[in-house]
N, C-alpha and C positions, 0 to 999 in steps of 0.2 A: 578190598580187591588187589589196589593197589600193591599193597606188602608180598600181598601173595604171588602174584605176578612174578615181581620181582624176584622172589625165590623161586620159581618154577622157569626160570629162564635157562637154565643148562640140564633140568630135568624132564626128559619127554614125558616120564608118566606124571607126574605134579603138574605139567600143565596140561597134559589132557584130562586132567580129572577138573584142574579148574575149569574149560573149556566146557566140561560136560555138564557142570555145577550152573555155570554162568548161561546154558542154554535152558538149563531145567528152569533156573530164574526165568528167564526173559519167556517161555511157554506160559509160565505160571501167569505172567503179565500179560499177555496176550489172551488167557481166557478171562482174567477182571474186565480189562479193557472190553470185551467182546461185550461184556454185559451191560458197561458201565454207560452213561450217556455222553453222546461224541461231545465231544469239547472243540477244540482248534485245531487240533494236531491234524495235518492233512492222513490221508491213506487209511488202509484195513485196520483190523487190530494187530496184525503182525508187523506191519509197518511202526504202530503206533508203539508196542511193545520195544523197538527195535528204539523207538528214538526216547519214548521212558528211560529205558536202558542206559544208554547213552550217558543221557543226562542226570540221572542218579551218580553214575561214575564220575560224573564231572565234579557233582557238587560235594563228592567227597574228600574231593581235593583244592574245595575251597575253605578259606577261614572261617572257623564254627561258628563268627558273627553272622556272616552272610546265610549257613545254611536255611534257616527258618525261610527267610524271604525267596530263597530261590524255591524250597520245598512249596509254598505257598504258590508261587507262580507256575510252578510243573503241573501241581493239583490242580488249579483251576483250568489250563490248557489242555490237560487232560481228561478232564469234566469229569474229576472225583473228588473236586473241592467240596465240602462239607456248604450246607447250608447255613448263610447269617441268621 
C-alpha cells in the first residue's frame, strides 16, 4: 500500500483509485467487524474498521519478524482471534 501511495503522489487518477480501493477495504472490514464478537477496540464497527485498517498499514511497515506478533495482538484486540 505504501509503494502504491508513493507512486500515486503526482497522479490524481491513481491517488483517487487508491483512495477508492482503501475505502472499499475499510467497508469490508466494517462488515466483518459488525458480525465478529466485540473485542477491546472502542467504538462501533465503523470506528473499529478505521483502527484495524490503520493498524494493518502500520504492520506493513514493521520488520517481517514482528508482523506475526502484531497480527496476533490486532486479532485479539478486534475480537477476531481464533480460539486456542
